[in-house]
C-alpha positions as CSV (number, residue, x, y, z in Angstrom):
1,M,135.9,66.4,195.7
2,P,134.4,65.7,199.2
3,D,130.9,64.2,199.7
4,I,128.1,66.8,199.6
5,S,126.4,66.8,203.0
6,K,124.5,70.1,202.8
7,I,122.6,72.2,200.2
8,N,122.1,75.9,201.1
9,N,123.2,74.9,204.6
10,V,120.4,72.3,204.8
11,A,121.6,68.8,205.5
12,V,121.0,66.4,202.6
13,A,119.7,63.8,205.0
14,D,116.9,66.1,206.0
15,I,115.7,66.9,202.5
16,S,112.6,64.9,201.5
17,K,111.4,67.1,198.6
18,L,112.7,69.1,195.7
19,D,110.2,71.3,193.9
20,S,107.4,69.3,195.6
21,I,108.7,66.0,194.3
22,T,108.9,63.5,197.1
23,F,111.9,61.1,197.1
24,A,111.2,57.4,197.4
25,D,113.3,54.3,197.6
26,G,115.2,53.3,194.4
27,Q,118.2,55.6,193.9
28,K,120.6,57.3,196.2
29,V,122.1,60.8,196.5
30,N,124.9,61.0,199.1
31,N,123.6,57.7,200.4
32,Q,120.1,58.9,200.7
33,S,117.5,56.7,198.9
34,V,115.6,58.6,196.2
35,S,113.6,57.9,193.0
36,L,112.4,60.5,190.6
37,I,111.6,58.4,187.6
38,T,109.6,55.2,187.4
39,D,108.4,53.1,184.5
40,A,104.9,51.8,184.7
41,H,105.4,49.3,181.8
42,T,105.8,45.6,182.7
43,F,107.0,43.4,179.8
44,I,104.8,40.4,179.4
45,S,105.9,38.6,176.3
46,S,106.9,39.0,172.6
47,V,106.4,37.3,169.3
48,T,108.9,37.5,166.4
49,A,108.1,37.1,162.8
50,S,109.8,34.8,160.3
51,N,107.6,34.8,157.2
52,S,104.7,34.4,159.6
53,S,101.1,34.4,158.3
54,T,100.0,35.7,161.7
55,L,101.4,36.8,165.0
56,E,99.2,36.4,168.1
57,F,99.0,36.6,171.9
58,T,96.7,34.0,173.3
59,S,97.7,34.4,177.0
60,G,98.6,37.2,179.3
61,I,95.7,39.5,178.5
62,N,93.6,39.5,181.7
63,S,92.6,41.6,184.7
64,T,96.2,42.0,186.0
65,Y,96.4,45.3,184.1
66,D,93.8,47.9,183.0
67,V,95.9,49.0,180.0
68,Y,97.9,46.9,177.6
69,E,100.4,48.1,175.0
70,F,101.6,46.3,171.9
71,H,104.8,47.7,170.4
72,F,105.5,47.0,166.8
73,I,109.3,46.9,166.1
74,S,110.3,47.1,162.4
75,I,107.5,45.1,160.9
76,H,108.6,44.2,157.4
77,P,106.1,42.6,154.9
78,A,106.8,39.8,152.5
79,I,104.9,41.6,149.6
80,D,104.7,45.3,148.7
81,A,102.0,47.8,149.5
82,V,100.2,46.0,152.3
83,D,99.3,47.1,155.8
84,L,99.4,45.6,159.3
85,R,96.0,44.7,160.8
86,F,94.5,43.3,164.0
87,Q,91.5,41.5,165.4
88,V,90.6,40.1,168.8
89,N,88.7,37.2,170.5
90,A,86.3,37.7,173.3
91,D,86.7,35.3,176.2
92,G,85.6,31.8,175.0
93,G,85.4,33.0,171.3
94,S,87.4,32.0,168.3
95,G,88.0,33.1,164.7
96,Y,89.1,36.7,165.5
97,N,85.9,38.3,164.3
98,E,84.6,40.7,166.9
99,A,82.6,43.7,165.7
100,M,84.4,47.1,165.9
101,A,83.5,50.8,165.4
102,T,86.6,52.7,164.3
103,S,88.1,55.8,162.7
104,F,91.3,56.1,160.6
105,F,93.2,59.1,159.4
106,R,96.8,59.6,158.1
107,T,99.4,62.3,157.5
108,K,102.0,61.9,154.8
109,H,104.9,63.6,153.2
110,H,106.6,62.4,150.0
111,E,110.3,61.7,150.3
112,D,111.1,64.1,147.4
113,G,109.0,66.8,149.1
114,S,106.5,66.9,146.2
115,A,103.3,66.6,148.3
116,Q,101.9,66.5,151.8
117,E,98.5,65.4,153.1
118,I,96.3,65.1,156.2
119,A,93.2,63.0,155.4
120,Y,90.5,60.8,156.8
121,I,90.4,57.4,155.1
122,A,86.8,56.1,155.1
123,G,87.7,52.8,153.5
124,Y,89.9,51.9,156.5
125,D,87.3,52.5,159.2
126,R,84.9,49.9,160.5
127,A,81.2,50.1,161.4
128,P,79.8,48.2,164.5
129,S,78.5,45.4,162.3
130,D,81.9,44.9,160.7
131,A,83.9,42.0,162.1
132,T,86.9,42.1,159.7
133,F,90.5,42.9,160.6
134,Q,91.2,46.6,161.4
135,P,94.0,48.2,159.4
136,L,96.7,50.0,161.4
137,G,98.9,51.1,158.5
138,N,98.5,52.1,154.9
139,G,100.8,50.5,152.3
140,T,104.2,49.4,153.8
141,S,107.1,48.9,151.4
142,T,109.1,45.8,151.0
143,D,112.3,47.8,150.2
144,A,115.1,46.3,152.3
145,T,115.4,49.4,154.4
146,H,111.6,49.9,154.9
147,S,109.3,48.8,157.7
148,T,106.5,50.0,160.0
149,S,106.7,50.6,163.7
150,G,104.3,51.9,166.4
151,I,102.0,51.2,169.4
152,L,98.5,49.9,169.9
153,T,97.0,50.6,173.3
154,L,94.1,48.5,174.5
155,Y,92.1,49.7,177.5
156,A,90.4,47.5,180.1
157,P,90.1,44.3,178.1
158,S,88.8,42.4,181.1
159,N,86.0,44.9,181.8
160,T,82.6,43.2,181.5
161,T,80.5,46.4,181.7
162,H,81.8,48.5,178.8
163,V,83.0,48.1,175.2
164,K,86.8,47.9,174.8
165,H,88.5,51.1,173.6
166,F,91.8,51.2,171.7
167,L,94.2,53.7,170.1
168,A,97.0,53.2,167.7
169,Q,99.7,55.2,166.0
170,L,102.1,53.8,163.5
171,V,104.7,55.2,161.2
172,E,105.8,53.5,158.0
173,A,107.9,53.8,154.9
174,H,105.2,53.6,152.2
175,E,105.7,51.7,149.0
176,S,105.7,55.1,147.0
177,D,108.5,56.5,149.1
178,I,106.3,58.4,151.5
179,I,106.6,58.8,155.2
180,M,103.1,57.8,156.4
181,D,101.8,58.5,159.9
182,T,98.6,56.6,160.7
183,Y,96.1,57.1,163.6
184,V,93.4,54.6,164.5
185,A,90.9,54.8,167.3
186,G,87.8,52.8,168.1
187,Y,86.2,50.2,170.3
188,V,85.5,46.5,170.2
189,N,81.7,46.4,170.4
190,T,81.3,43.8,173.1
191,T,81.1,43.8,176.9
192,T,82.6,40.4,177.1
193,A,86.3,40.3,178.3
194,I,88.9,40.3,175.5
195,D,91.7,37.7,176.1
196,E,93.3,37.1,172.7
197,I,94.7,39.3,169.9
198,Q,96.1,38.5,166.4
199,F,98.1,40.6,163.9
200,K,98.6,40.0,160.2
201,M,99.3,41.8,156.9
202,S,96.4,42.6,154.6
203,A,98.0,40.1,152.2
204,G,101.0,37.9,152.3
205,S,103.0,37.2,155.4
206,I,105.1,39.2,158.0
207,A,108.6,38.6,156.8
208,T,110.4,40.0,159.9
209,G,109.8,42.1,162.9
210,E,108.8,41.8,166.5
211,I,105.7,42.7,168.6
212,R,106.1,43.2,172.3
213,M,103.2,43.2,174.8
214,Y,103.4,45.3,178.0
215,G,101.0,45.8,180.9
216,L,100.7,49.2,182.6
217,A,100.7,49.3,186.3
218,K,97.4,50.3,187.9
219,S,99.0,52.7,190.3
């Protein structure tokens, strides 16, 4: 098949847009540089569990990015019916005990199809005076094939004017053989920059799994 030099009698070399999408450097069609898909995520670092009491990131959270994502990959607890949780440190702080205001709801479906539910879980939210670890899940199983995975998004952690918003969605295999989909939103109630974050189970250790931290490009 010969090289394509024209489309509808228009020279490929002269085409700069398709359906209003401007080509940019990165890929090539008929030796013309184009790029239609870019990924704003920049991998920063990761931590891997091995019967770990905590997993944390103590560097890399700064003003380089306005949005940070933490990807939970097959987090498997050492004991049954526990949930993954997190807390942060403000710049210069310690102890992972910043006050948060949060909300928590879940959807679930039993593996045998016996029941379904969408519910707000008041016991898993936090008031602004509460500085304990925020739950992200709701009862992960220790069965060999079970784990929890998802994403926590932290917005503008280096901003010193506003409180620090976050969103999280996790999916887990629950200890009662339920597919559990959990949603958490809230803010860390401080205008001081956030520069450290820690994850742990509500009890016991994190047996296996990985957490990856990404920064999202500003433009």
